[in-house]
C-alpha positions in Angstrom: -17.2 1.6 -9.2 -16.5 -2.1 -9.6 -15.1 -3.4 -6.3 -13.4 -6.4 -7.7 -11.5 -4.3 -10.1 -10.6 -1.3 -7.9 -9.9 -2.7 -4.5 -7.3 -5.2 -3.3 -7.4 -4.2 0.3 -6.3 -6.6 2.9 -8.4 -6.6 6.1 -5.3 -6.4 8.4 -7.5 -4.8 11.2 -8.7 -8.4 11.8 -5.4 -10.4 11.3 -2.5 -8.1 12.1 -0.2 -10.0 9.8 -0.3 -12.4 6.9 2.0 -13.6 4.2 1.3 -14.4 0.5 3.6 -16.4 -1.7 2.2 -15.7 -5.2 3.1 -18.0 -8.1 1.2 -17.8 -11.4 1.5 -17.4 -15.1 2.3 -13.8 -15.9 -0.7 -13.7 -18.1 -3.0 -14.6 -15.3 -2.1 -11.6 -13.1 -4.5 -8.8 -13.3 -4.2 -5.6 -11.2 -5.4 -2.7 -13.4 -5.8 -0.1 -10.7 -4.0 1.5 -7.8 -5.1 0.2 -4.3 -4.0 0.6 -0.7 -3.6 -1.6 2.4 -4.5 -1.1 6.0 -0.9 -1.8 7.1 2.6 -1.8 5.9 3.7 -4.1 3.0 7.0 -5.8 2.1 7.1 -6.9 -1.5 9.9 -9.2 -2.7 10.0 -10.1 -6.4 11.2 -13.6 -7.2 10.9 -13.0 -11.0 12.6 -10.8 -13.5 10.8 -8.0 -15.3 7.8 -7.2 -13.0 6.9 -3.6 -12.2 5.9 -2.0 -8.9 4.2 1.3 -9.3 3.4 4.1 -6.9 1.5 7.1 -7.9 4.6 9.2 -8.7 7.2 6.5 -9.6 7.5 3.0 -11.0 10.3 0.5 -10.5 11.2 -2.4 -12.7 12.1 -5.3 -10.5 14.2 -8.4 -11.1 14.6 -11.4 -8.7 15.5 -9.9 -5.4 13.9 -6.6 -6.0 12.6 -5.3 -2.6 9.9 -2.7 -2.1 8.6 -1.4 1.3 5.2 0.5 1.3 3.2 2.1 4.0 -0.5 2.3 4.5 -0.8 5.8 2.9 0.6 4.8 -0.5 -1.5 3.9 -3.4 0.2 1.3 -5.6 -0.1 -1.6 -8.0 2.0 -4.3 -9.6 2.5 -5.5 -13.2 3.6 -9.0 -14.0 6.5 -9.7 -16.3 5.7 -9.8 -20.1 5.8 -13.6 -20.2 6.6 -16.7 -18.2 6.0 -17.2 -14.5 5.3 -14.4 -12.0 6.6 -15.2 -8.4 6.6 -12.9 -5.3 6.5 -12.8 -1.6 4.2 -10.3 0.2 4.3 -9.6 3.9 1.5 -7.2 5.2 1.3 -6.2 8.8 0.1 -3.7 11.3 3.2 -2.1 13.0 1.4 -2.0 16.4 1.4 -5.9 16.3 5.1 -5.8 17.3 5.2 -2.6 19.3 5.3 -4.5 22.6 8.7 -6.0 21.6 10.4 -2.8 22.1 10.9 -2.0 18.4 12.6 1.3 17.9 10.8 3.7 15.6 14.0 3.8 13.6 13.4 0.4 12.4 10.3 1.7 10.5 11.9 4.6 8.8 12.4 2.7 5.6 8.6 2.5 5.5 7.7 6.0 6.5 9.3 9.5 6.5 11.7 8.6 3.9 14.0 11.5 2.7 13.6 12.3 -0.9 17.2 11.0 -1.7 16.6 7.6 0.0 15.6 4.6 -2.1 12.1 3.3 -2.3 13.4 0.0 -3.8 16.7 -1.9 -3.6 18.2 -5.0 -5.3 19.1 -7.8 -2.8 21.9 -10.2 -3.4 21.1 -13.8 -3.8 22.4 -14.5 -0.3 20.1 -11.8 1.1 17.2 -13.2 -0.9 17.6 -16.6 0.6 18.1 -15.2 4.1 14.8 -13.2 3.9 12.8 -15.9 2.2 13.8 -18.4 5.0 12.4 -16.0 7.7 9.2 -15.3 5.7 8.5 -19.0 5.2 9.0 -19.5 8.9 6.4 -16.9 9.6 4.1 -18.6 7.1 4.4 -21.8 9.2 3.6 -19.9 12.4 0.5 -18.5 10.8 -0.8 -21.8 9.5 -1.3 -23.9 12.6 -2.0 -23.9 16.4 1.1 -24.3 18.6 2.2 -23.2 21.9 3.2 -19.5 22.0 2.0 -19.0 18.5 1.4 -15.2 18.8 4.8 -14.6 20.2 6.4 -16.8 17.5 4.6 -14.7 14.9 5.7 -11.4 16.4 9.3 -12.6 16.7 9.4 -13.8 13.1 7.8 -10.6 11.8 10.2 -8.4 13.8 13.1 -10.3 12.3 11.8 -9.7 8.8 11.3 -5.9 9.5 14.7 -5.6 11.0 16.3 -7.5 8.1 14.5 -5.3 5.5 15.4 -2.1 7.3 19.0 -3.1 7.5 19.0 -3.9 3.7 17.8 -0.4 3.0 20.1 1.4 5.4 23.1 -0.2 3.8 22.1 0.1 0.2 22.0 2.6 -2.6 19.3 2.4 -5.1 20.3 0.2 -8.1 16.9 -1.0 -9.3 15.8 0.3 -12.6 13.4 3.2 -12.0 10.8 4.5 -14.4 9.3 7.9 -13.8 5.5 8.1 -13.9 3.8 10.9 -15.7 4.8 14.2 -14.1 1.6 15.8 -15.4 -0.5 14.3 -12.6 1.8 15.1 -9.8 0.3 18.6 -9.1 -3.2 17.2 -9.2 -2.3 14.4 -6.7 -0.8 17.1 -4.4 -3.8 19.4 -4.8 -6.3 16.6 -3.9 -4.4 15.6 -0.8 -4.1 19.2 0.3 -7.9 19.9 -0.3 -9.3 16.6 0.8 -11.8 18.1 3.2 -13.3 20.4 0.5 -15.5 19.8 -2.6 -13.2 18.9 -5.4 -14.7 19.4 -8.9 -13.3 17.8 -12.0 -13.7 21.1 -13.8 -11.3 22.7 -11.2 -8.8 19.9 -11.7 -8.9 20.2 -15.4 -8.5 23.9 -15.2 -5.6 23.4 -12.8 -3.8 21.5 -15.6 -5.1 23.7 -18.4 -6.7 20.7 -20.2 -10.3 19.7 -20.8 -12.2 17.5 -18.4 -12.3 14.7 -21.0 -8.5 14.9 -21.3 -8.1 14.8 -17.5 -10.2 11.7 -17.2 -8.3 10.0 -20.1 -4.9 10.9 -18.6 -6.0 9.4 -15.2 -7.1 6.2 -16.8 -3.9 5.9 -18.8 -1.5 6.6 -16.0 -3.1 5.1 -12.9 -5.9 2.9 -14.3 -8.8 4.8 -12.6 -10.9 8.0 -13.0 -10.2 11.2 -11.0 -13.4 10.5 -9.0 -12.2 7.0 -8.1 -8.9 8.4 -7.0 -10.5 11.1 -4.8 -12.7 8.4 -3.1 -9.7 6.2 -2.3 -7.7 9.3 -1.0 -10.7 10.3 1.2 -11.1 6.8 2.7 -7.4 6.4 3.3 -7.3 9.7 5.2 -10.4 8.8 7.2 -8.8 5.7 8.6 -6.2 7.8 10.4 -8.9 10.0 12.0 -11.0 7.1 13.0 -8.0 5.4 14.6 -7.3 8.6 16.7 -10.9 8.5 18.1 -12.7 11.1 16.1 -16.5 10.5 15.8 -17.8 9.3 12.4 -19.7 12.6 11.8 -16.6 14.5 12.5 -14.4 12.3 10.2 -17.1 12.6 7.5 -16.6 16.4 7.5 -12.8 16.1 7.7 -12.6 14.1 4.5 -15.1 16.1 2.4 -18.2 14.1 2.7 -21.4 16.2 3.0 -23.6 13.2 3.7 -22.8 10.9 6.6 -24.8 7.9 5.2 -22.9 8.3 1.9 -19.6 8.3 3.7 -20.6 5.2 5.7 -21.7 3.2 2.6 -18.5 4.2 0.7 -16.2 3.3 3.6 -18.0 -0.1 4.2 -17.8 -0.9 0.4 -14.0 -0.4 0.5 -13.0 -1.6 3.9 -15.6 -4.3 4.5 -16.8 -2.9 7.8 -18.4 0.4 9.0 -16.3 3.4 10.1 -17.5 2.9 13.6 -16.5 -0.7 13.7 -13.1 0.2 12.1 -12.4 2.9 14.8 -13.2 0.5 17.6 -10.9 -2.2 16.2 -8.0 0.1 15.4 -8.1 1.7 18.9 -8.3 -1.8 20.5 
């Protein structure tokens, strides 16, 4: 597995929050595969015609298209067909602002979404300007040293989260939605339900009544990676939750379907940049 191609994982366990203002030629943007982050993500499109894709659903975004993603969701983005591609991305660990008395309701647009609630909304130009101004203020607080910088960052991030949650609570979905292939949905669900077990490609192919070669081709076409690569990412995503809750590395290894502890440790470190033990200590801290 090529790390540069398959992982765009931000090491939020070290930084808690950061902001990216991306601006490039559309032809320069390459994100061929699904990936995940260690925290929540706010994605604001500043260009027309880009696409934000989850496993099960894709959205065509124009300027002002807003997506909220949590740390359990695999996703990727596609640039517009031509021209410039501009976007703001705010990634953060929710615990970073927990001491501000943030009600859990504020995070409902990131997690526990009812099936009929939007995953993406279209902001008005006034809302775009409002949100961008606070994002850029957070950027300033992240760049330099100043008195009370941690609290300033927390307050700016809290305002961004509250604004985004408010937009979603008051909106109906009006961004163009594109269904991803429904053929893989049963396989995604099967893998998540049996993550602690040995999962064979032959069994997945039989599950869909297709050949193993067809299964691999379908995965590559729909989500840009092989079934084995998807299983690995799903296992590592699940393992983070158990490590943060204090389970031992050997126990987590068993809980996510690895028979060999050293193999699990190597894979986790390749994806996350640190060992499972180090990750568990950082997240519990």
